[in-house]
C-alpha positions as CSV (number, residue, x, y, z in Angstrom):
1,P,163.1,-113.3,53.2
2,V,162.0,-114.8,50.1
3,E,160.8,-117.9,48.9
4,G,163.9,-120.5,48.8
5,D,165.8,-118.8,51.8
6,I,167.1,-121.2,54.4
7,Y,168.0,-120.4,58.1
8,S,170.0,-122.1,60.2
9,C,171.0,-121.6,64.3
10,T,173.6,-123.5,65.7
11,V,173.7,-123.7,69.5
12,N,176.3,-125.2,71.3
13,H,176.1,-125.1,75.3
14,T,178.1,-127.4,78.1
15,S,174.9,-129.1,78.9
16,L,174.5,-130.6,74.9
17,D,176.5,-133.7,74.0
18,Q,177.0,-132.0,70.4
19,P,176.0,-128.3,68.8
20,Q,171.9,-128.7,67.6
21,T,171.3,-126.8,64.5
22,K,168.0,-126.2,63.9
23,T,166.9,-125.3,60.2
24,W,163.9,-122.9,59.2
25,E,162.9,-122.5,55.4
26,V,161.0,-119.5,54.5
27,D,157.4,-120.0,53.5
28,V,155.5,-117.4,51.6
29,A,152.1,-117.1,52.2
30,V,149.6,-115.6,49.5
31,P,147.4,-113.3,50.6
32,S,143.8,-114.1,50.8
33,V,140.9,-112.5,48.5
34,G,138.1,-113.7,50.9
35,P,138.1,-111.1,53.3
36,A,138.1,-108.5,50.3
37,V,135.1,-110.1,48.9
38,F,133.4,-110.4,51.9
39,C,134.0,-106.8,52.4
40,G,132.9,-105.6,48.9
41,V,129.5,-107.8,49.4
42,G,128.8,-106.2,52.5
43,L,129.5,-102.9,51.3
44,S,127.3,-103.3,48.2
45,L,124.2,-104.6,50.1
46,G,124.3,-102.0,52.7
47,L,124.5,-99.4,50.0
48,L,121.6,-101.2,48.2
49,G,119.8,-101.1,51.4
50,V,120.1,-97.5,52.1
51,A,119.0,-96.6,48.5
52,A,115.8,-98.9,49.0
53,G,115.1,-97.3,52.0
54,T,115.5,-94.0,50.6
55,F,113.4,-94.7,48.2
56,F,110.1,-96.0,49.9
57,L,110.7,-93.3,52.4
58,I,110.2,-90.7,49.9
59,K,107.6,-92.6,47.9
60,G,105.5,-93.1,51.0
61,N,105.6,-89.6,51.9
62,N,104.2,-88.7,48.3
63,C,101.3,-90.8,48.7
64,N,100.4,-88.9,51.7
């Protein structure tokens, strides 16, 4: 389906006084950038934490 398409379904049953028709229009969802940004920031902070931890670990071993 693409934006602008319209679909319909008509039901005719003996229990209905007249046929019923339901119409749907296609809603195209725009992908969100929120999760990608959140993942990128988290990964960057994690790598920064690993780099800082390694730096202080090496610096602490050199002082002894």
